[in-house]
C-alpha positions as CSV (number, residue, x, y, z in Angstrom):
1,M,108.1,74.3,225.2
2,S,110.9,75.5,227.5
3,A,110.6,76.1,231.2
4,M,111.0,79.9,230.5
5,Q,107.9,79.8,228.3
6,Q,105.8,78.1,231.0
7,V,106.4,80.6,233.9
8,D,106.1,84.3,234.4
9,R,109.3,86.1,233.3
10,E,110.5,89.4,234.5
11,R,113.1,91.8,233.4
12,R,116.3,91.5,235.4
13,D,119.9,92.5,234.9
14,C,122.2,89.6,234.1
15,F,124.2,88.4,237.1
16,V,127.3,88.0,234.8
17,C,127.4,91.1,232.6
18,Q,124.6,93.3,233.9
19,A,122.9,93.5,230.5
20,E,119.1,93.5,230.6
21,G,117.7,90.0,230.4
22,L,114.7,87.9,231.6
23,S,114.4,85.8,234.6
24,A,112.0,83.2,235.9
25,A,111.7,81.7,239.4
26,L,111.9,77.9,239.1
27,G,111.7,76.3,242.5
28,N,114.7,77.3,244.6
29,H,116.6,79.0,241.8
30,L,116.2,81.6,239.0
31,Q,116.7,80.9,235.4
32,M,118.3,83.8,233.5
33,E,118.1,84.4,229.8
34,C,120.7,87.0,228.8
35,P,121.0,88.1,225.1
36,L,124.8,88.3,225.6
37,C,125.6,85.4,228.0
38,G,123.0,82.9,227.2
39,V,120.7,80.8,229.5
40,Y,121.8,79.7,232.9
41,R,120.4,79.0,236.4
42,V,121.4,80.7,239.6
43,S,120.9,79.3,243.1
44,Q,119.5,81.4,246.0
45,G,123.0,81.4,247.7
46,A,124.7,82.7,244.6
47,I,122.0,85.4,244.3
48,R,122.8,86.6,247.8
49,L,126.5,86.9,246.8
50,F,125.5,89.0,243.8
51,E,123.3,91.2,246.0
52,D,126.4,91.7,248.2
53,G,128.4,93.0,245.3
54,L,130.1,89.9,243.8
55,L,131.3,90.6,240.2
56,M,131.9,87.9,237.7
57,D,134.8,87.4,235.3
58,I,132.5,87.9,232.2
59,D,134.6,86.1,229.5
60,F,135.4,83.1,231.7
61,T,131.8,82.8,232.8
62,R,130.4,83.1,229.3
63,R,132.7,80.3,228.1
64,W,131.4,78.2,231.0
65,I,127.8,78.9,230.0
66,A,128.5,78.2,226.3
67,S,130.1,74.9,227.2
68,Y,126.6,73.6,228.2
69,Q,125.0,74.4,224.8
70,G,123.1,71.4,223.7
71,S,122.7,70.0,227.2
72,P,119.2,69.2,228.4
73,K,119.4,71.8,231.2
74,P,121.2,75.1,231.4
75,P,124.2,75.3,233.8
76,M,123.5,75.9,237.5
77,M,125.5,78.7,239.1
78,A,125.7,77.6,242.7
79,T,127.6,79.5,245.3
80,S,130.8,77.4,244.8
81,V,130.6,77.9,241.0
82,A,130.1,81.7,241.4
83,L,133.1,82.0,243.8
84,R,135.3,80.3,241.2
85,R,134.4,82.9,238.6
86,V,135.0,86.1,240.5
87,R,136.3,89.1,238.6
88,K,139.9,89.9,239.5
89,R,140.2,93.5,240.8
């Protein structure tokens, strides 16, 4: 059973593409499950950046998430990771 099945999930827009997904609070981070981007974790610091309007380079970030397929844990989008995937304006 995955961690997402063991905790309460709520609807939330994906931090990467803004599609509707599911999130679960897991300790000091959220785990996101997006039907378009996949499963990834987001730190509280990165969440604050998104709340302040940070936009992600969608294709670049999706490739990064996909590179973790088959790993025991989904990738963690910490503040430093999020800042390296900012959408060019």
